[in-house]
All heavy atoms as a GROMACS GRO file, in nm:
protein
  606
    1MET      N    1   0.084  -0.118   0.000
    1MET     CA    2   0.000   0.000   0.000
    1MET      C    3   0.088   0.124   0.000
    1MET      O    4   0.192   0.128   0.064
    1MET     CB    5  -0.089   0.002   0.123
    1MET     CG    6  -0.192  -0.108   0.125
    1MET     SD    7  -0.316  -0.089   0.254
    1MET     CE    8  -0.217  -0.096   0.400
    2ALA      N    9   0.041   0.226  -0.071
    2ALA     CA   10   0.118   0.349  -0.083
    2ALA      C   11   0.025   0.469  -0.075
    2ALA      O   12  -0.094   0.460  -0.105
    2ALA     CB   13   0.194   0.351  -0.214
    3LEU      N   14   0.082   0.580  -0.036
    3LEU     CA   15   0.013   0.708  -0.035
    3LEU      C   16   0.075   0.787  -0.149
    3LEU      O   17   0.195   0.815  -0.146
    3LEU     CB   18   0.037   0.778   0.099
    3LEU     CG   19  -0.033   0.910   0.115
    3LEU    CD1   20  -0.166   0.886   0.184
    3LEU    CD2   21   0.052   1.001   0.198
    4LYS      N   22  -0.006   0.821  -0.250
    4LYS     CA   23   0.046   0.890  -0.368
    4LYS      C   24  -0.010   1.032  -0.374
    4LYS      O   25  -0.130   1.052  -0.361
    4LYS     CB   26   0.008   0.814  -0.495
    4LYS     CG   27   0.067   0.676  -0.500
    4LYS     CD   28   0.025   0.603  -0.626
    4LYS     CE   29   0.086   0.464  -0.625
    4LYS     NZ   30   0.053   0.389  -0.745
    5TYR      N   31   0.080   1.126  -0.396
    5TYR     CA   32   0.040   1.266  -0.415
    5TYR      C   33   0.040   1.292  -0.565
    5TYR      O   34   0.141   1.275  -0.633
    5TYR     CB   35   0.138   1.360  -0.345
    5TYR     CG   36   0.120   1.363  -0.196
    5TYR    CD1   37   0.181   1.268  -0.114
    5TYR    CD2   38   0.038   1.458  -0.136
    5TYR    CE1   39   0.163   1.270   0.024
    5TYR    CE2   40   0.019   1.461   0.002
    5TYR     CZ   41   0.082   1.366   0.080
    5TYR     OH   42   0.063   1.368   0.215
    6VAL      N   43  -0.077   1.334  -0.618
    6VAL     CA   44  -0.096   1.354  -0.761
    6VAL      C   45  -0.156   1.492  -0.783
    6VAL      O   46  -0.244   1.536  -0.708
    6VAL     CB   47  -0.191   1.246  -0.818
    6VAL    CG1   48  -0.220   1.267  -0.963
    6VAL    CG2   49  -0.133   1.107  -0.795
    7CYS      N   50  -0.110   1.562  -0.888
    7CYS     CA   51  -0.167   1.693  -0.921
    7CYS      C   52  -0.311   1.676  -0.967
    7CYS      O   53  -0.340   1.595  -1.055
    7CYS     CB   54  -0.084   1.762  -1.030
    7CYS     SG   55  -0.151   1.925  -1.073
    8ARG      N   56  -0.399   1.754  -0.909
    8ARG     CA   57  -0.541   1.743  -0.943
    8ARG      C   58  -0.570   1.792  -1.084
    8ARG      O   59  -0.674   1.760  -1.140
    8ARG     CB   60  -0.627   1.817  -0.842
    8ARG     CG   61  -0.617   1.967  -0.844
    8ARG     CD   62  -0.718   2.038  -0.755
    8ARG     NE   63  -0.732   1.987  -0.622
    8ARG     CZ   64  -0.837   1.917  -0.579
    8ARG    NH1   65  -0.937   1.891  -0.658
    8ARG    NH2   66  -0.842   1.873  -0.455
    9TYR      N   67  -0.481   1.868  -1.144
    9TYR     CA   68  -0.506   1.921  -1.278
    9TYR      C   69  -0.436   1.842  -1.388
    9TYR      O   70  -0.498   1.803  -1.486
    9TYR     CB   71  -0.465   2.068  -1.285
    9TYR     CG   72  -0.546   2.154  -1.192
    9TYR    CD1   73  -0.487   2.216  -1.083
    9TYR    CD2   74  -0.682   2.172  -1.210
    9TYR    CE1   75  -0.560   2.294  -0.996
    9TYR    CE2   76  -0.757   2.249  -1.124
    9TYR     CZ   77  -0.696   2.310  -1.017
    9TYR     OH   78  -0.770   2.386  -0.931
   10CYS      N   79  -0.307   1.818  -1.376
   10CYS     CA   80  -0.232   1.752  -1.484
   10CYS      C   81  -0.204   1.605  -1.457
   10CYS      O   82  -0.145   1.536  -1.540
   10CYS     CB   83  -0.102   1.827  -1.513
   10CYS     SG   84   0.020   1.817  -1.380
   11GLN      N   85  -0.245   1.557  -1.339
   11GLN     CA   86  -0.231   1.416  -1.300
   11GLN      C   87  -0.085   1.370  -1.285
   11GLN      O   88  -0.057   1.251  -1.286
   11GLN     CB   89  -0.304   1.324  -1.399
   11GLN     CG   90  -0.449   1.359  -1.422
   11GLN     CD   91  -0.530   1.370  -1.293
   11GLN    OE1   92  -0.519   1.285  -1.208
   11GLN    NE2   93  -0.606   1.477  -1.279
   12THR      N   94   0.009   1.462  -1.272
   12THR     CA   95   0.150   1.427  -1.253
   12THR      C   96   0.170   1.369  -1.113
   12THR      O   97   0.119   1.425  -1.015
   12THR     CB   98   0.238   1.552  -1.269
   12THR    OG1   99   0.223   1.602  -1.401
   12THR    CG2  100   0.385   1.521  -1.243
   13LEU      N  101   0.242   1.258  -1.104
   13LEU     CA  102   0.277   1.202  -0.975
   13LEU      C  103   0.383   1.291  -0.911
   13LEU      O  104   0.491   1.309  -0.965
   13LEU     CB  105   0.330   1.058  -0.990
   13LEU     CG  106   0.372   0.990  -0.861
   13LEU    CD1  107   0.253   0.972  -0.767
   13LEU    CD2  108   0.438   0.857  -0.892
   14ILE      N  109   0.352   1.347  -0.796
   14ILE     CA  110   0.441   1.440  -0.728
   14ILE      C  111   0.530   1.366  -0.627
   14ILE      O  112   0.646   1.399  -0.610
   14ILE     CB  113   0.361   1.552  -0.661
   14ILE    CG1  114   0.287   1.632  -0.769
   14ILE    CG2  115   0.451   1.642  -0.577
   14ILE    CD1  116   0.186   1.728  -0.716
   15GLY      N  117   0.474   1.267  -0.563
   15GLY     CA  118   0.550   1.192  -0.465
   15GLY      C  119   0.474   1.073  -0.415
   15GLY      O  120   0.354   1.059  -0.438
   16GLU      N  121   0.544   0.984  -0.345
   16GLU     CA  122   0.482   0.862  -0.294
   16GLU      C  123   0.545   0.826  -0.160
   16GLU      O  124   0.666   0.838  -0.142
   16GLU     CB  125   0.503   0.748  -0.395
   16GLU     CG  126   0.435   0.621  -0.360
   16GLU     CD  127   0.445   0.518  -0.470
   16GLU    OE1  128   0.470   0.554  -0.587
   16GLU    OE2  129   0.429   0.399  -0.438
   17ILE      N  130   0.460   0.786  -0.067
   17ILE     CA  131   0.504   0.744   0.066
   17ILE      C  132   0.445   0.607   0.092
   17ILE      O  133   0.328   0.583   0.065
   17ILE     CB  134   0.455   0.843   0.175
   17ILE    CG1  135   0.506   0.984   0.149
   17ILE    CG2  136   0.494   0.795   0.314
   17ILE    CD1  137   0.449   1.089   0.240
   18ARG      N  138   0.527   0.518   0.144
   18ARG     CA  139   0.477   0.386   0.183
   18ARG      C  140   0.383   0.404   0.301
   18ARG      O  141   0.417   0.472   0.398
   18ARG     CB  142   0.590   0.292   0.220
   18ARG     CG  143   0.672   0.253   0.102
   18ARG     CD  144   0.598   0.146   0.023
   18ARG     NE  145   0.630   0.160  -0.118
   18ARG     CZ  146   0.550   0.127  -0.214
   18ARG    NH1  147   0.431   0.081  -0.188
   18ARG    NH2  148   0.585   0.140  -0.338
   19GLN      N  149   0.265   0.346   0.291
   19GLN     CA  150   0.158   0.364   0.390
   19GLN      C  151   0.204   0.333   0.532
   19GLN      O  152   0.168   0.401   0.625
   19GLN     CB  153   0.038   0.276   0.354
   19GLN     CG  154  -0.084   0.300   0.438
   19GLN     CD  155  -0.153   0.430   0.410
   19GLN    OE1  156  -0.120   0.501   0.316
   19GLN    NE2  157  -0.250   0.463   0.491
   20GLY      N  158   0.283   0.229   0.552
   20GLY     CA  159   0.324   0.191   0.686
   20GLY      C  160   0.419   0.289   0.753
   20GLY      O  161   0.441   0.283   0.873
   21GLU      N  162   0.476   0.381   0.678
   21GLU     CA  163   0.576   0.472   0.732
   21GLU      C  164   0.517   0.587   0.814
   21GLU      O  165   0.580   0.634   0.906
   21GLU     CB  166   0.661   0.528   0.619
   21GLU     CG  167   0.745   0.424   0.549
   21GLU     CD  168   0.825   0.481   0.433
   21GLU    OE1  169   0.824   0.604   0.414
   21GLU    OE2  170   0.885   0.403   0.360
   22VAL      N  171   0.399   0.633   0.777
   22VAL     CA  172   0.338   0.748   0.847
   22VAL      C  173   0.188   0.724   0.863
   22VAL      O  174   0.125   0.651   0.787
   22VAL     CB  175   0.359   0.880   0.770
   22VAL    CG1  176   0.504   0.920   0.767
   22VAL    CG2  177   0.304   0.873   0.630
   23SER      N  178   0.131   0.790   0.963
   23SER     CA  179  -0.013   0.781   0.987
   23SER      C  180  -0.083   0.903   0.927
   23SER      O  181  -0.019   1.004   0.896
   23SER     CB  182  -0.041   0.774   1.137
   23SER     OG  183  -0.010   0.898   1.198
   24GLU      N  184  -0.214   0.892   0.914
   24GLU     CA  185  -0.292   1.007   0.866
   24GLU      C  186  -0.279   1.125   0.962
   24GLU      O  187  -0.282   1.239   0.920
   24GLU     CB  188  -0.438   0.968   0.846
   24GLU     CG  189  -0.459   0.875   0.728
   24GLU     CD  190  -0.605   0.856   0.693
   24GLU    OE1  191  -0.693   0.918   0.758
   24GLU    OE2  192  -0.631   0.781   0.598
   25PHE      N  193  -0.262   1.095   1.090
   25PHE     CA  194  -0.244   1.201   1.189
   25PHE      C  195  -0.114   1.276   1.163
   25PHE      O  196  -0.110   1.399   1.166
   25PHE     CB  197  -0.244   1.143   1.330
   25PHE     CG  198  -0.232   1.245   1.438
   25PHE    CD1  199  -0.343   1.318   1.479
   25PHE    CD2  200  -0.110   1.272   1.498
   25PHE    CE1  201  -0.333   1.415   1.578
   25PHE    CE2  202  -0.098   1.368   1.598
   25PHE     CZ  203  -0.210   1.439   1.638
   26GLN      N  204  -0.006   1.203   1.134
   26GLN     CA  205   0.123   1.266   1.106
   26GLN      C  206   0.117   1.350   0.978
   26GLN      O  207   0.188   1.450   0.967
   26GLN     CB  208   0.232   1.160   1.091
   26GLN     CG  209   0.269   1.093   1.221
   26GLN     CD  210   0.363   0.977   1.200
   26GLN    OE1  211   0.336   0.887   1.123
   26GLN    NE2  212   0.476   0.981   1.269
   27LEU      N  213   0.034   1.311   0.883
   27LEU     CA  214   0.021   1.385   0.758
   27LEU      C  215  -0.071   1.507   0.772
   27LEU      O  216  -0.080   1.590   0.684
   27LEU     CB  217  -0.032   1.294   0.648
   27LEU     CG  218   0.062   1.180   0.608
   27LEU    CD1  219  -0.010   1.080   0.520
   27LEU    CD2  220   0.184   1.236   0.537
   28GLY      N  221  -0.141   1.517   0.885
   28GLY     CA  222  -0.229   1.631   0.909
   28GLY      C  223  -0.368   1.616   0.852
   28GLY      O  224  -0.444   1.713   0.847
   29PHE      N  225  -0.404   1.495   0.810
   29PHE     CA  226  -0.537   1.475   0.751
   29PHE      C  227  -0.648   1.502   0.852
   29PHE      O  228  -0.761   1.532   0.812
   29PHE     CB  229  -0.551   1.334   0.696
   29PHE     CG  230  -0.466   1.305   0.574
   29PHE    CD1  231  -0.451   1.176   0.529
   29PHE    CD2  232  -0.401   1.406   0.505
   29PHE    CE1  233  -0.374   1.148   0.417
   29PHE    CE2  234  -0.324   1.380   0.395
   29PHE     CZ  235  -0.310   1.251   0.350
   30HIS      N  236  -0.619   1.490   0.981
   30HIS     CA  237  -0.720   1.513   1.084
   30HIS      C  238  -0.767   1.659   1.087
   30HIS      O  239  -0.872   1.690   1.143
   30HIS     CB  240  -0.670   1.469   1.221
   30HIS     CG  241  -0.552   1.544   1.268
   30HIS    ND1  242  -0.426   1.526   1.216
   30HIS    CD2  243  -0.539   1.640   1.364
   30HIS    CE1  244  -0.341   1.606   1.277
   30HIS    NE2  245  -0.406   1.677   1.368
   31PHE      N  246  -0.691   1.751   1.026
   31PHE     CA  247  -0.730   1.891   1.021
   31PHE      C  248  -0.835   1.919   0.912
   31PHE      O  249  -0.897   2.024   0.910
   31PHE     CB  250  -0.609   1.982   0.996
   31PHE     CG  251  -0.517   1.993   1.113
   31PHE    CD1  252  -0.388   1.942   1.106
   31PHE    CD2  253  -0.557   2.052   1.231
   31PHE    CE1  254  -0.301   1.951   1.213
   31PHE    CE2  255  -0.471   2.063   1.340
   31PHE     CZ  256  -0.342   2.011   1.330
   32LEU      N  257  -0.852   1.824   0.819
   32LEU     CA  258  -0.946   1.843   0.708
   32LEU      C  259  -1.089   1.818   0.752
   32LEU      O  260  -1.116   1.729   0.832
   32LEU     CB  261  -0.911   1.747   0.593
   32LEU     CG  262  -0.773   1.760   0.531
   32LEU    CD1  263  -0.750   1.646   0.431
   32LEU    CD2  264  -0.758   1.894   0.463
   33THR      N  265  -1.181   1.895   0.696
   33THR     CA  266  -1.323   1.871   0.719
   33THR      C  267  -1.364   1.748   0.638
   33THR      O  268  -1.292   1.707   0.545
   33THR     CB  269  -1.407   1.991   0.674
   33THR    OG1  270  -1.396   2.004   0.532
   33THR    CG2  271  -1.363   2.121   0.742
   34PRO      N  272  -1.479   1.688   0.668
   34PRO     CA  273  -1.524   1.573   0.589
   34PRO      C  274  -1.537   1.607   0.439
   34PRO      O  275  -1.504   1.524   0.353
   34PRO     CB  276  -1.660   1.539   0.649
   34PRO     CG  277  -1.650   1.586   0.791
   34PRO     CD  278  -1.564   1.711   0.785
   35GLU      N  279  -1.580   1.728   0.407
   35GLU     CA  280  -1.593   1.769   0.267
   35GLU      C  281  -1.456   1.778   0.200
   35GLU      O  282  -1.438   1.735   0.086
   35GLU     CB  283  -1.665   1.904   0.256
   35GLU     CG  284  -1.810   1.900   0.299
   35GLU     CD  285  -1.826   1.909   0.450
   35GLU    OE1  286  -1.735   1.956   0.522
   35GLU    OE2  287  -1.933   1.863   0.499
   36GLU      N  288  -1.359   1.835   0.271
   36GLU     CA  289  -1.222   1.846   0.217
   36GLU      C  290  -1.162   1.707   0.197
   36GLU      O  291  -1.097   1.680   0.097
   36GLU     CB  292  -1.134   1.929   0.311
   36GLU     CG  293  -1.170   2.075   0.313
   36GLU     CD  294  -1.099   2.151   0.424
   36GLU    OE1  295  -1.068   2.093   0.530
   36GLU    OE2  296  -1.075   2.272   0.404
   37ARG      N  297  -1.185   1.618   0.292
   37ARG     CA  298  -1.134   1.481   0.279
   37ARG      C  299  -1.189   1.414   0.154
   37ARG      O  300  -1.116   1.347   0.082
   37ARG     CB  301  -1.168   1.398   0.403
   37ARG     CG  302  -1.084   1.432   0.524
   37ARG     CD  303  -1.120   1.344   0.641
   37ARG     NE  304  -1.070   1.210   0.625
   37ARG     CZ  305  -0.952   1.167   0.667
   37ARG    NH1  306  -0.872   1.250   0.730
   37ARG    NH2  307  -0.915   1.043   0.650
   38ARG      N  308  -1.320   1.429   0.130
   38ARG     CA  309  -1.382   1.369   0.010
   38ARG      C  310  -1.324   1.427  -0.117
   38ARG      O  311  -1.308   1.358  -0.216
   38ARG     CB  312  -1.533   1.387   0.013
   38ARG     CG  313  -1.606   1.288   0.100
   38ARG     CD  314  -1.756   1.292   0.077
   38ARG     NE  315  -1.815   1.420   0.110
   38ARG     CZ  316  -1.853   1.457   0.231
   38ARG    NH1  317  -1.837   1.376   0.333
   38ARG    NH2  318  -1.906   1.574   0.253
   39ASP      N  319  -1.292   1.556  -0.115
   39ASP     CA  320  -1.240   1.624  -0.233
   39ASP      C  321  -1.093   1.593  -0.258
   39ASP      O  322  -1.049   1.583  -0.372
   39ASP     CB  323  -1.261   1.775  -0.218
   39ASP     CG  324  -1.218   1.852  -0.342
   39ASP    OD1  325  -1.255   1.811  -0.453
   39ASP    OD2  326  -1.146   1.952  -0.326
   40ILE      N  327  -1.015   1.578  -0.153
   40ILE     CA  328  -0.870   1.568  -0.164
   40ILE      C  329  -0.819   1.423  -0.162
   40ILE      O  330  -0.726   1.388  -0.233
   40ILE     CB  331  -0.802   1.648  -0.050
   40ILE    CG1  332  -0.836   1.797  -0.067
   40ILE    CG2  333  -0.653   1.626  -0.048
   40ILE    CD1  334  -0.795   1.882   0.051
   41ILE      N  335  -0.881   1.337  -0.080
   41ILE     CA  336  -0.829   1.203  -0.057
   41ILE      C  337  -0.922   1.099  -0.120
   41ILE      O  338  -1.043   1.104  -0.101
   41ILE     CB  339  -0.816   1.175   0.094
   41ILE    CG1  340  -0.728   1.281   0.160
   41ILE    CG2  341  -0.761   1.035   0.118
   41ILE    CD1  342  -0.730   1.278   0.312
   42SER      N  343  -0.862   1.005  -0.194
   42SER     CA  344  -0.941   0.893  -0.246
   42SER      C  345  -0.871   0.762  -0.210
   42SER      O  346  -0.749   0.754  -0.211
   42SER     CB  347  -0.963   0.905  -0.397
   42SER     OG  348  -0.841   0.902  -0.465
   43TYR      N  349  -0.952   0.665  -0.176
   43TYR     CA  350  -0.902   0.534  -0.137
   43TYR      C  351  -0.927   0.438  -0.253
   43TYR      O  352  -1.041   0.418  -0.294
   43TYR     CB  353  -0.973   0.487  -0.010
   43TYR     CG  354  -0.946   0.581   0.106
   43TYR    CD1  355  -1.028   0.691   0.131
   43TYR    CD2  356  -0.837   0.561   0.189
   43TYR    CE1  357  -1.002   0.778   0.236
   43TYR    CE2  358  -0.810   0.648   0.295
   43TYR     CZ  359  -0.893   0.755   0.317
   43TYR     OH  360  -0.866   0.842   0.421
   44ASN      N  361  -0.820   0.381  -0.307
   44ASN     CA  362  -0.827   0.294  -0.424
   44ASN      C  363  -0.851   0.150  -0.382
   44ASN      O  364  -0.812   0.110  -0.273
   44ASN     CB  365  -0.698   0.306  -0.505
   44ASN     CG  366  -0.670   0.450  -0.543
   44ASN    OD1  367  -0.759   0.526  -0.577
   44ASN    ND2  368  -0.544   0.489  -0.534
   45PRO      N  369  -0.916   0.070  -0.469
   45PRO     CA  370  -0.946  -0.070  -0.436
   45PRO      C  371  -0.822  -0.154  -0.400
   45PRO      O  372  -0.832  -0.247  -0.322
   45PRO     CB  373  -1.013  -0.124  -0.562
   45PRO     CG  374  -1.062  -0.004  -0.636
   45PRO     CD  375  -0.969   0.108  -0.599
   46ASN      N  376  -0.707  -0.120  -0.455
   46ASN     CA  377  -0.586  -0.198  -0.428
   46ASN      C  378  -0.522  -0.161  -0.294
   46ASN      O  379  -0.416  -0.213  -0.259
   46ASN     CB  380  -0.484  -0.183  -0.541
   46ASN     CG  381  -0.429  -0.042  -0.552
   46ASN    OD1  382  -0.474   0.050  -0.486
   46ASN    ND2  383  -0.332  -0.025  -0.639
   47GLY      N  384  -0.583  -0.069  -0.220
   47GLY     CA  385  -0.531  -0.029  -0.090
   47GLY      C  386  -0.450   0.099  -0.092
   47GLY      O  387  -0.417   0.152   0.013
   48ASP      N  388  -0.417   0.150  -0.210
   48ASP     CA  389  -0.343   0.276  -0.219
   48ASP      C  390  -0.435   0.394  -0.186
   48ASP      O  391  -0.556   0.386  -0.201
   48ASP     CB  392  -0.287   0.296  -0.359
   48ASP     CG  393  -0.171   0.203  -0.390
   48ASP    OD1  394  -0.122   0.137  -0.298
   48ASP    OD2  395  -0.131   0.198  -0.509
   49VAL      N  396  -0.374   0.500  -0.140
   49VAL     CA  397  -0.446   0.624  -0.111
   49VAL      C  398  -0.389   0.731  -0.203
   49VAL      O  399  -0.268   0.745  -0.216
   49VAL     CB  400  -0.426   0.666   0.037
   49VAL    CG1  401  -0.494   0.799   0.065
   49VAL    CG2  402  -0.478   0.557   0.130
   50THR      N  403  -0.478   0.806  -0.271
   50THR     CA  404  -0.435   0.913  -0.359
   50THR      C  405  -0.476   1.046  -0.298
   50THR      O  406  -0.592   1.064  -0.258
   50THR     CB  407  -0.498   0.899  -0.499
   50THR    OG1  408  -0.459   0.773  -0.554
   50THR    CG2  409  -0.454   1.011  -0.591
   51VAL      N  410  -0.381   1.138  -0.288
   51VAL     CA  411  -0.406   1.271  -0.234
   51VAL      C  412  -0.388   1.370  -0.349
   51VAL      O  413  -0.282   1.377  -0.410
   51VAL     CB  414  -0.307   1.304  -0.119
   51VAL    CG1  415  -0.336   1.443  -0.064
   51VAL    CG2  416  -0.315   1.200  -0.010
   52LYS      N  417  -0.495   1.445  -0.379
   52LYS     CA  418  -0.490   1.542  -0.487
   52LYS      C  419  -0.441   1.676  -0.436
   52LYS      O  420  -0.499   1.734  -0.345
   52LYS     CB  421  -0.629   1.557  -0.550
   52LYS     CG  422  -0.675   1.433  -0.623
   52LYS     CD  423  -0.809   1.455  -0.686
   52LYS     CE  424  -0.912   1.394  -0.594
   52LYS     NZ  425  -1.049   1.411  -0.638
   53VAL      N  426  -0.330   1.721  -0.493
   53VAL     CA  427  -0.271   1.850  -0.460
   53VAL      C  428  -0.246   1.924  -0.592
   53VAL      O  429  -0.286   1.878  -0.697
   53VAL     CB  430  -0.139   1.833  -0.380
   53VAL    CG1  431  -0.168   1.771  -0.244
   53VAL    CG2  432  -0.040   1.748  -0.454
   54VAL      N  433  -0.182   2.040  -0.587
   54VAL     CA  434  -0.151   2.116  -0.709
   54VAL      C  435   0.000   2.125  -0.724
   54VAL      O  436   0.070   2.168  -0.631
   54VAL     CB  437  -0.213   2.257  -0.703
   54VAL    CG1  438  -0.181   2.335  -0.829
   54VAL    CG2  439  -0.364   2.248  -0.684
   55CYS      N  440   0.051   2.082  -0.840
   55CYS     CA  441   0.195   2.087  -0.864
   55CYS      C  442   0.240   2.232  -0.889
   55CYS      O  443   0.156   2.321  -0.911
   55CYS     CB  444   0.233   1.998  -0.983
   55CYS     SG  445   0.180   2.060  -1.144
   56ASP      N  446   0.370   2.254  -0.884
   56ASP     CA  447   0.424   2.389  -0.902
   56ASP      C  448   0.388   2.448  -1.038
   56ASP      O  449   0.354   2.566  -1.048
   56ASP     CB  450   0.576   2.388  -0.885
   56ASP     CG  451   0.618   2.362  -0.741
   56ASP    OD1  452   0.537   2.384  -0.650
   56ASP    OD2  453   0.734   2.319  -0.722
   57TYR      N  454   0.394   2.366  -1.144
   57TYR     CA  455   0.364   2.415  -1.279
   57TYR      C  456   0.219   2.464  -1.286
   57TYR      O  457   0.193   2.575  -1.335
   57TYR     CB  458   0.386   2.304  -1.382
   57TYR     CG  459   0.338   2.341  -1.519
   57TYR    CD1  460   0.413   2.424  -1.601
   57TYR    CD2  461   0.216   2.296  -1.567
   57TYR    CE1  462   0.368   2.461  -1.727
   57TYR    CE2  463   0.170   2.332  -1.692
   57TYR     CZ  464   0.246   2.413  -1.771
   57TYR     OH  465   0.200   2.450  -1.895
   58CYS      N  466   0.126   2.384  -1.237
   58CYS     CA  467  -0.016   2.423  -1.243
   58CYS      C  468  -0.044   2.542  -1.152
   58CYS      O  469  -0.123   2.629  -1.185
   58CYS     CB  470  -0.104   2.304  -1.207
   58CYS     SG  471  -0.102   2.173  -1.332
   59LYS      N  472   0.023   2.547  -1.036
   59LYS     CA  473   0.005   2.661  -0.946
   59LYS      C  474   0.049   2.791  -1.013
   59LYS      O  475  -0.020   2.892  -1.006
   59LYS     CB  476   0.081   2.641  -0.816
   59LYS     CG  477   0.060   2.756  -0.717
   59LYS     CD  478   0.140   2.739  -0.593
   59LYS     CE  479   0.124   2.851  -0.494
   59LYS     NZ  480   0.092   2.982  -0.542
   60GLU      N  481   0.163   2.787  -1.080
   60GLU     CA  482   0.211   2.906  -1.151
   60GLU      C  483   0.114   2.947  -1.261
   60GLU      O  484   0.085   3.065  -1.279
   60GLU     CB  485   0.350   2.880  -1.210
   60GLU     CG  486   0.459   2.875  -1.107
   60GLU     CD  487   0.595   2.842  -1.168
   60GLU    OE1  488   0.612   2.859  -1.291
   60GLU    OE2  489   0.684   2.801  -1.092
   61ALA      N  490   0.063   2.850  -1.336
   61ALA     CA  491  -0.032   2.880  -1.444
   61ALA      C  492  -0.160   2.941  -1.388
   61ALA      O  493  -0.214   3.037  -1.444
   61ALA     CB  494  -0.063   2.753  -1.524
   62LEU      N  495  -0.209   2.888  -1.276
   62LEU     CA  496  -0.331   2.941  -1.215
   62LEU      C  497  -0.307   3.078  -1.151
   62LEU      O  498  -0.395   3.164  -1.155
   62LEU     CB  499  -0.385   2.843  -1.111
   62LEU     CG  500  -0.445   2.715  -1.169
   62LEU    CD1  501  -0.465   2.612  -1.059
   62LEU    CD2  502  -0.575   2.744  -1.241
   63ASP      N  503  -0.188   3.097  -1.094
   63ASP     CA  504  -0.156   3.229  -1.036
   63ASP      C  505  -0.148   3.335  -1.146
   63ASP      O  506  -0.192   3.449  -1.126
   63ASP     CB  507  -0.024   3.224  -0.960
   63ASP     CG  508  -0.035   3.150  -0.827
   63ASP    OD1  509  -0.149   3.124  -0.782
   63ASP    OD2  510   0.071   3.118  -0.770
   64ALA      N  511  -0.093   3.298  -1.261
   64ALA     CA  512  -0.079   3.393  -1.371
   64ALA      C  513  -0.212   3.417  -1.444
   64ALA      O  514  -0.232   3.523  -1.504
   64ALA     CB  515   0.025   3.342  -1.471
   65ASN      N  516  -0.301   3.317  -1.438
   65ASN     CA  517  -0.431   3.326  -1.508
   65ASN      C  518  -0.542   3.277  -1.415
   65ASN      O  519  -0.594   3.167  -1.432
   65ASN     CB  520  -0.428   3.239  -1.634
   65ASN     CG  521  -0.316   3.279  -1.726
   65ASN    OD1  522  -0.322   3.383  -1.790
   65ASN    ND2  523  -0.212   3.197  -1.732
   66PRO      N  524  -0.580   3.357  -1.318
   66PRO     CA  525  -0.679   3.313  -1.218
   66PRO      C  526  -0.813   3.270  -1.278
   66PRO      O  527  -0.883   3.188  -1.220
   66PRO     CB  528  -0.698   3.433  -1.127
   66PRO     CG  529  -0.594   3.531  -1.162
   66PRO     CD  530  -0.534   3.492  -1.292
   67GLU      N  531  -0.846   3.321  -1.394
   67GLU     CA  532  -0.973   3.285  -1.457
   67GLU      C  533  -0.978   3.138  -1.494
   67GLU      O  534  -1.087   3.081  -1.511
   67GLU     CB  535  -1.000   3.373  -1.582
   67GLU     CG  536  -0.905   3.350  -1.698
   67GLU     CD  537  -0.772   3.423  -1.687
   67GLU    OE1  538  -0.746   3.490  -1.586
   67GLU    OE2  539  -0.694   3.412  -1.782
   68LEU      N  540  -0.863   3.072  -1.505
   68LEU     CA  541  -0.860   2.930  -1.536
   68LEU      C  542  -0.925   2.846  -1.426
   68LEU      O  543  -0.975   2.737  -1.452
   68LEU     CB  544  -0.716   2.882  -1.557
   68LEU     CG  545  -0.645   2.931  -1.682
   68LEU    CD1  546  -0.500   2.883  -1.682
   68LEU    CD2  547  -0.716   2.884  -1.807
   69SER      N  548  -0.926   2.898  -1.304
   69SER     CA  549  -0.984   2.822  -1.193
   69SER      C  550  -1.135   2.805  -1.207
   69SER      O  551  -1.196   2.723  -1.140
   69SER     CB  552  -0.951   2.887  -1.060
   69SER     OG  553  -1.011   3.015  -1.052
   70LEU      N  554  -1.197   2.881  -1.298
   70LEU     CA  555  -1.340   2.870  -1.320
   70LEU      C  556  -1.375   2.751  -1.411
   70LEU      O  557  -1.490   2.709  -1.417
   70LEU     CB  558  -1.394   2.999  -1.383
   70LEU     CG  559  -1.373   3.124  -1.300
   70LEU    CD1  560  -1.416   3.247  -1.378
   70LEU    CD2  561  -1.450   3.113  -1.168
   71LEU      N  562  -1.275   2.696  -1.480
   71LEU     CA  563  -1.297   2.584  -1.570
   71LEU      C  564  -1.284   2.452  -1.496
   71LEU      O  565  -1.207   2.440  -1.401
   71LEU     CB  566  -1.196   2.588  -1.686
   71LEU     CG  567  -1.194   2.716  -1.769
   71LEU    CD1  568  -1.079   2.711  -1.868
   71LEU    CD2  569  -1.326   2.732  -1.842
   72ALA      N  570  -1.358   2.350  -1.542
   72ALA     CA  571  -1.351   2.218  -1.479
   72ALA      C  572  -1.212   2.156  -1.494
   72ALA      O  573  -1.157   2.100  -1.400
   72ALA     CB  574  -1.456   2.126  -1.539
   73ASN      N  575  -1.153   2.164  -1.613
   73ASN     CA  576  -1.018   2.112  -1.639
   73ASN      C  577  -0.936   2.223  -1.702
   73ASN      O  578  -0.916   2.228  -1.823
   73ASN     CB  579  -1.023   1.992  -1.734
   73ASN     CG  580  -1.085   1.871  -1.669
   73ASN    OD1  581  -1.053   1.840  -1.555
   73ASN    ND2  582  -1.174   1.805  -1.739
   74PRO      N  583  -0.886   2.314  -1.620
   74PRO     CA  584  -0.822   2.434  -1.673
   74PRO      C  585  -0.693   2.412  -1.750
   74PRO      O  586  -0.659   2.490  -1.838
   74PRO     CB  587  -0.793   2.518  -1.548
   74PRO     CG  588  -0.785   2.420  -1.439
   74PRO     CD  589  -0.881   2.310  -1.476
   75LEU      N  590  -0.621   2.307  -1.722
   75LEU     CA  591  -0.491   2.290  -1.785
   75LEU      C  592  -0.485   2.166  -1.873
   75LEU      O  593  -0.378   2.114  -1.900
   75LEU     CB  594  -0.381   2.285  -1.678
   75LEU     CG  595  -0.381   2.409  -1.588
   75LEU    CD1  596  -0.287   2.391  -1.473
   75LEU    CD2  597  -0.346   2.532  -1.667
   76GLN      N  598  -0.597   2.119  -1.919
   76GLN     CA  599  -0.601   2.000  -2.005
   76GLN      C  600  -0.621   2.042  -2.148
   76GLN      O  601  -0.686   2.132  -2.182
   76GLN     CB  602  -0.713   1.908  -1.962
   76GLN     CG  603  -0.699   1.864  -1.819
   76GLN     CD  604  -0.624   1.733  -1.807
   76GLN    OE1  605  -0.620   1.654  -1.898
   76GLN    NE2  606  -0.563   1.712  -1.692
   0.00000   0.00000   0.00000
């Protein structure tokens, strides 16, 4: 089992942590509301956990063009 950080816009794998190495508490997931958890974290059938974040490239593009955030898939 692994915890994978993936960009929510371009789907780039940003990083991966072996599940046994850290707890959700250590990752700060306990600070998320139930709505944020549903939006950010997904549990895959194979036991992996995917956390959707924004990579540096997409963050720069959104910072330079804030109107892109109004689109469902702004960088696709």
